[in-house]
LOSEVO-780986 format. One line per 2 residues: number of its first residue (from 1); for each residue x, y, z of C-alpha. Coordinates in pm, 1 decimal, m for minus. Layout:
<nodes>
NUM	X,Y,Z  ...
</nodes>
This chain:
<nodes>
1	9123.4,5894.5,5697.4  8817.9,6108.9,5776.9
3	8778.8,6277.4,6107.9  8495.8,6358.9,6345.6
5	8403.0,6700.4,6330.9  8542.8,6865.8,6603.7
7	8404.3,7160.0,6814.9  8602.8,7306.5,7062.7
9	8385.1,7416.3,7355.9  8496.8,7685.6,7674.9
11	8430.3,7981.3,7906.6  8653.3,8215.9,8012.6
13	8694.5,8511.9,8198.8  8759.2,8883.0,8007.1
15	9116.4,8803.1,8033.5  9102.9,8491.4,7891.8
17	9118.5,8263.7,8218.8  8930.7,7928.7,8256.5
19	8960.6,7925.7,8622.5  9088.9,8108.0,8926.6
21	9341.0,7927.8,9184.4  9090.0,7898.6,9450.5
23	8981.7,7546.6,9570.0  8601.0,7567.5,9382.1
25	8562.5,7574.1,9037.0  8490.2,7925.6,8911.0
27	8157.9,7974.8,8752.8  8196.7,8167.5,8418.2
29	7838.5,8145.8,8309.8  7501.8,8085.4,8443.6
31	7180.6,7859.7,8426.6  7109.1,8004.5,8100.5
33	7442.0,7876.9,7920.2  7487.7,7573.4,8104.1
35	7135.9,7474.6,7928.5  7292.2,7580.1,7602.0
37	7597.3,7353.9,7678.8  7377.1,7045.8,7762.2
39	7211.5,7077.1,7430.3  7518.3,7101.5,7268.9
41	7603.6,6818.2,7420.2  7299.5,6592.5,7282.8
43	7344.6,6680.0,6958.8  7702.4,6524.3,6957.7
45	7830.1,6146.9,6952.2  8119.5,6230.2,7220.0
47	8234.9,6439.3,7450.5  8605.1,6451.5,7536.9
49	8852.1,6598.1,7825.3  9154.2,6568.2,7907.1
51	9273.9,6406.4,8253.9  9389.9,6725.2,8414.3
53	9005.9,6838.1,8379.4  8902.5,6551.9,8549.6
55	9149.0,6572.1,8840.8  9069.1,6963.3,8871.8
57	8673.5,6957.3,8793.9  8557.6,6628.5,8838.6
59	8319.4,6666.4,8591.0  8010.9,6443.8,8504.9
61	7991.9,6549.4,8172.7  7622.9,6429.1,8132.7
63	7331.7,6530.8,7896.5  7113.4,6656.1,8173.9
65	6781.4,6706.2,7985.4  6543.5,6392.2,8015.6
67	6369.6,6531.2,7702.8  6702.4,6551.7,7558.1
69	6849.8,6216.9,7606.4  6509.0,6048.7,7522.4
71	6506.4,6252.2,7154.1  6887.2,6043.4,7106.8
73	6705.0,5746.7,7221.3  6436.2,5802.7,6970.9
75	6674.1,5829.7,6699.8  6884.3,5514.8,6797.2
77	7122.3,5700.7,6937.3  7217.9,5589.7,7294.4
79	7111.3,5843.9,7581.4  7476.3,5960.1,7676.4
81	7716.9,6044.1,7445.5  8063.1,5857.9,7453.6
83	8265.7,6000.2,7743.0  8651.3,6008.0,7643.2
85	8950.8,6117.5,7826.0  9321.5,6127.4,7703.9
87	9617.0,6048.0,7959.3  9957.6,5977.0,7822.6
89	10072.8,5909.5,8169.0  9816.4,5655.9,8251.4
91	9756.6,5788.5,8590.6  9361.7,5814.0,8637.6
93	9158.3,5843.1,8960.9  8900.7,5570.2,8946.1
95	8690.4,5712.9,9220.4  8631.3,6023.6,9023.1
97	8241.6,6093.6,8843.9  8388.2,6038.0,8524.7
99	8378.3,5705.7,8539.0  8036.9,5664.9,8729.5
101	7786.8,5789.0,8588.1  7656.0,5826.1,8210.3
103	7738.6,5587.0,7918.8  8014.3,5407.2,7775.0
105	8350.2,5583.9,7814.5  8721.2,5538.7,7661.6
107	9085.9,5604.2,7764.2  9351.5,5693.6,7506.7
109	9650.0,5680.6,7631.7  10053.5,5568.9,7542.4
111	10193.6,5209.5,7563.5  10309.7,5270.0,7892.2
113	10039.0,5461.2,8003.4  9791.6,5171.3,7912.0
115	9914.7,4907.0,8135.4  9850.0,5182.6,8422.5
117	9553.4,5257.8,8279.3  9413.1,4885.4,8260.5
119	9567.0,4793.0,8619.3  9271.5,5044.8,8774.9
121	9022.6,4838.3,8647.0  8860.7,5108.1,8509.9
123	8472.2,5082.2,8370.1  8645.5,5189.8,8031.2
125	8804.7,5076.8,7752.6  9165.1,5178.8,7698.3
127	9320.2,5209.8,7363.5  9695.8,5277.9,7327.8
129	9801.2,5533.7,7021.1  10163.2,5384.7,7055.3
131	10453.3,5556.0,7251.8  10315.2,5893.7,7197.9
133	10029.3,6051.3,7194.0  9875.0,6140.4,6842.3
135	9576.7,6353.5,6803.9  9519.0,6220.1,6434.3
137	9546.9,5839.3,6555.3  9286.3,5935.8,6827.8
139	9034.1,6096.8,6562.2  9060.7,5841.9,6317.9
141	8969.0,5589.1,6567.8  8688.1,5765.0,6686.5
143	8537.1,5788.8,6332.4  8661.3,5448.0,6203.4
145	8607.0,5256.8,6510.0  8358.8,5366.5,6720.4
147	8149.7,5586.6,6442.5  8183.0,5938.1,6625.1
149	8094.1,6209.8,6341.4  8041.0,6499.0,6611.2
151	8282.3,6526.6,6880.0  8265.7,6809.0,7188.5
153	8613.6,6898.2,7314.7  8538.6,7050.1,7685.3
155	8892.6,7139.7,7795.9  9125.6,7132.4,7931.8
157	9378.7,7437.9,7793.0  9605.7,7227.0,7655.1
159	9419.3,7005.6,7440.5  9227.5,7311.4,7288.2
161	9586.7,7449.2,7247.5  9688.9,7149.7,7064.4
163	9413.6,7027.3,6857.1  9424.3,7398.0,6728.3
165	9780.6,7432.2,6655.1  9774.5,7081.5,6454.0
167	9498.6,7237.1,6259.6  9236.0,6976.4,6377.6
169	8948.4,7158.9,6502.8  8654.9,7259.2,6271.7
171	8470.5,7530.7,6527.6  8540.8,7684.1,6829.3
173	8231.9,7769.5,7065.2  8369.4,8075.3,7316.4
175	8179.5,8232.6,7587.5  8340.9,8544.4,7724.2
177	8232.4,8599.1,8115.7  8209.7,8962.1,8231.4
179	8513.1,8930.5,8503.9  8881.3,8951.6,8555.0
181	9077.7,8703.0,8714.3  9464.1,8842.5,8667.9
183	9655.5,8551.3,8879.2  9922.9,8462.9,8642.4
185	9901.7,8109.4,8769.4  9544.3,8063.2,8687.3
187	9500.7,7814.4,8385.6  9461.9,7983.7,8063.8
189	9233.9,7840.5,7735.3  9509.2,7903.2,7489.1
191	9868.9,7835.9,7542.4  10217.5,8014.3,7388.4
193	10338.6,7823.0,7030.3  10278.9,7807.9,6637.2
195	9932.8,7826.8,6524.8  9794.4,7842.3,6192.5
197	9812.7,8209.3,6045.7  9503.0,8397.8,5965.7
199	9188.0,8501.1,6101.6  8922.1,8278.8,6205.7
201	8541.8,8336.4,6069.1  8291.2,8440.2,6275.3
203	7976.5,8239.1,6268.2  7720.9,8363.6,6535.8
205	7735.3,8600.6,6819.5  7487.4,8539.4,7109.5
207	7376.5,8722.1,7461.3  7311.1,8498.8,7693.9
209	7187.0,8633.2,7992.7  7552.5,8831.8,8070.3
211	7748.1,8614.5,7874.1  7839.0,8605.4,7500.1
213	7860.3,8327.0,7281.0  8090.2,8370.0,6972.2
215	8138.7,8063.8,6755.3  8439.5,8058.0,6498.6
217	8581.8,7859.5,6223.1  8915.5,7823.4,6117.2
219	9019.5,7950.4,5741.3  9345.8,7882.9,5676.9
221	9435.3,7591.9,5439.7  9638.5,7279.9,5558.3
223	10013.4,7265.7,5436.5  10157.8,6982.2,5203.3
225	9997.5,6695.9,5230.0  9865.7,6758.6,5610.8
227	9477.8,6804.7,5561.0  9353.2,7109.3,5807.8
229	8995.6,7130.1,5930.5  8962.1,7441.2,5664.1
231	9045.3,7226.6,5385.6  8690.3,7040.0,5464.1
233	8509.4,7393.0,5484.0  8665.1,7518.3,5134.7
235	8646.5,7216.6,4934.2  8280.4,7164.6,5086.3
237	8238.2,7482.7,4885.3  8365.7,7395.7,4590.3
239	8132.4,7083.9,4547.6  7849.8,7331.4,4609.9
241	7990.4,7553.0,4307.0  7929.1,7253.1,4123.6
243	7571.1,7274.1,4140.0  7567.1,7610.3,3971.5
245	7701.5,7439.3,3643.9  7486.5,7419.1,3370.3
247	7398.3,7050.3,3270.3  7595.5,6925.2,2992.6
249	7595.2,6559.2,2824.2  7965.6,6599.2,2700.3
251	8157.2,6758.2,3040.3  8175.3,6734.8,3394.3
253	7990.7,6969.0,3654.0  8301.3,7112.7,3848.9
255	8366.4,7382.2,4095.3  8626.8,7534.0,4237.5
257	8788.5,7779.9,4492.9  9138.5,7946.6,4511.9
259	9219.0,8041.7,4911.5  9547.5,8196.6,5010.6
261	9767.7,8046.1,5272.2  9604.5,8318.7,5524.3
263	9237.9,8176.1,5488.6  9152.4,8464.1,5239.3
265	8948.1,8353.4,4935.5  9083.5,8490.4,4650.7
267	8828.0,8350.7,4361.1  8573.1,8076.7,4306.2
269	8460.1,7923.6,3969.8  8223.5,7649.4,3784.9
271	8230.2,7511.9,3480.0  8006.5,7659.2,3174.2
273	8077.3,7925.3,3417.7  7903.3,8325.1,3264.3
275	7853.6,8304.9,2904.7  8194.4,8044.4,2828.7
277	8000.2,7723.3,2708.9  8398.7,7600.1,2771.4
279	8502.6,7720.9,3048.7  8623.2,7486.1,3317.1
281	8614.1,7537.2,3739.9  8989.5,7574.9,3768.7
283	9001.0,7832.5,3462.5  8724.8,8043.9,3548.1
285	8865.6,8075.4,3921.8  9242.4,8151.3,3856.3
287	9100.4,8411.6,3567.5  8980.8,8639.0,3832.2
289	9307.0,8659.3,4007.0  9586.2,8875.2,3890.9
291	9872.5,8650.0,3754.4  10079.5,8833.9,3924.7
293	9937.8,8814.9,4266.4  10201.5,8688.7,4534.7
295	9956.9,8515.0,4726.4  9919.6,8239.6,4434.2
297	10233.4,8060.1,4532.9  10134.9,7965.3,4888.0
299	9761.6,7932.7,4792.2  9535.2,7650.0,4774.7
301	9325.9,7526.4,4503.3  9009.0,7362.0,4596.9
303	8846.9,7151.0,4316.2  8534.9,6912.5,4316.6
305	8740.5,6736.9,4041.3  9061.9,6650.2,3996.9
307	9216.4,6928.6,3760.3  9210.3,6797.8,3395.7
309	9534.4,6672.4,3164.5  9322.4,6650.9,2828.7
311	9092.8,6886.7,2650.4  9005.2,6969.2,2310.5
313	8820.6,7277.6,2356.1  9146.0,7475.5,2493.7
315	9499.1,7451.7,2453.4  9608.7,7421.6,2828.9
317	9414.5,7177.3,3079.5  9393.7,7256.3,3365.4
319	9619.5,7124.4,3571.8  9866.7,7339.1,3331.4
321	9649.6,7687.1,3425.2  9747.4,7590.7,3792.6
323	10134.1,7495.7,3736.7  10145.0,7823.1,3535.4
325	10007.0,8031.3,3821.9  10269.8,7909.8,4079.3
327	10011.5,7679.1,4303.8  10177.0,7435.4,4491.5
329	9887.6,7290.6,4650.5  9535.8,7108.3,4529.6
331	9265.2,6954.4,4732.8  9022.8,6749.5,4558.4
333	8770.5,6523.5,4606.2  8721.1,6288.4,4308.6
335	8958.5,6142.5,4107.4  8873.0,6198.6,3706.9
337	8675.8,5876.3,3569.5  8757.7,5727.9,3210.6
339	8427.1,5901.7,3078.1  8547.7,6141.8,2839.6
341	8944.2,6070.8,2842.8  9102.8,5761.5,2925.0
343	9364.5,5737.5,3142.2  9326.4,6070.7,3285.7
345	9547.9,6140.9,3589.0  9607.2,6538.1,3705.9
347	9740.4,6418.2,4016.2  9954.4,6263.3,3824.6
349	10086.1,6533.9,3650.6  10085.1,6818.3,3909.0
351	10227.2,6558.4,4156.3  10548.8,6503.4,3908.3
353	10566.5,6886.7,3919.1  10641.2,6941.2,4229.2
355	10264.9,7020.5,4357.4  10105.8,6848.4,4648.5
357	9778.1,6662.8,4579.2  9570.4,6568.8,4886.7
359	9255.9,6385.8,4820.8  8963.5,6387.9,5056.7
361	8761.6,6112.1,4932.9  8498.3,6200.6,5171.7
363	8349.7,6436.2,4958.6  8370.6,6191.3,4621.2
365	7967.1,6165.1,4658.3  7914.7,6572.7,4697.6
367	8119.6,6561.9,4383.4  7939.5,6333.4,4196.4
369	7590.9,6435.1,4240.4  7569.8,6727.3,4002.9
371	7712.4,6420.8,3740.6  7517.2,6194.0,3797.4
373	7349.3,6207.4,3460.9  7632.4,6105.2,3310.2
375	7626.0,5790.4,3480.4
</nodes>
């Protein structure tokens, strides 16, 4: 199911700490960056922090600018984003600022934690995720039940770590402050564990007074049938590539991107690319990669339309080309309709051969857009 766009936001010292061990919150940035954070808050549908952050920092999590609140209202939104917290135990402080400022509040917890949280009489909706906390269920609920398209996560470090390790963070906004903490007892932004492979993509750097904002996006594809945040980026790129196709009345316009497990783009292609009037997108992309490239075995093919199983123009359909290349994971946006081939089932052919096929149907409209003339 679709998830919100998940934006992780944090400020850290040069040695990677969120705070020191003193009784007061360590201020890592200044007024200009606080205003930037306020602007980001005003742009999202919900803000999430863990129960530990509420206990440690007692945040209000407001949009402080009256002008920004007015702009939200003018756009048909509430003046404040939905405020969300997560607590496995349900042990929450009913006197915290979180509950007494801003707009609507929501608590995600476990079956056992829900009993405790509801007994507190909090001015918030309480949602149980089952016997254990489940981040995918949480995000599905926010999107499907609460209409949250953009979620800002402001901490703490444990939550940031879990979302990154599970491939659920679409963006990291990290502010680096020019000081050191040095205490091993102080909280760090990211904890130990297994993260996705590969380098993140740097999309922006900005100096703000004496701190530096860095914005990163994950690049590594998901594994198996479980989609990761980067899968959305690459599939969107495949859909954009389909727009480059010369229009045809007898064939679909399709875009494809091949990505290694570490997030390296190996090749991209689109239907009728270059001087070949019958080449398919997956075919064009795979032709640009050395067949002996060992990265193909763990690569993912992103294609705006599921790979074909029948074609008159070439002896091998795209599903067969993918199998012959050794690729074992495909992410697509749109199942092939019966427009040209009745009963086409590239997904079936691939899955029968052991390929994991993920369909992100929320991109179907983008995949269909360059093909409206065929309707």
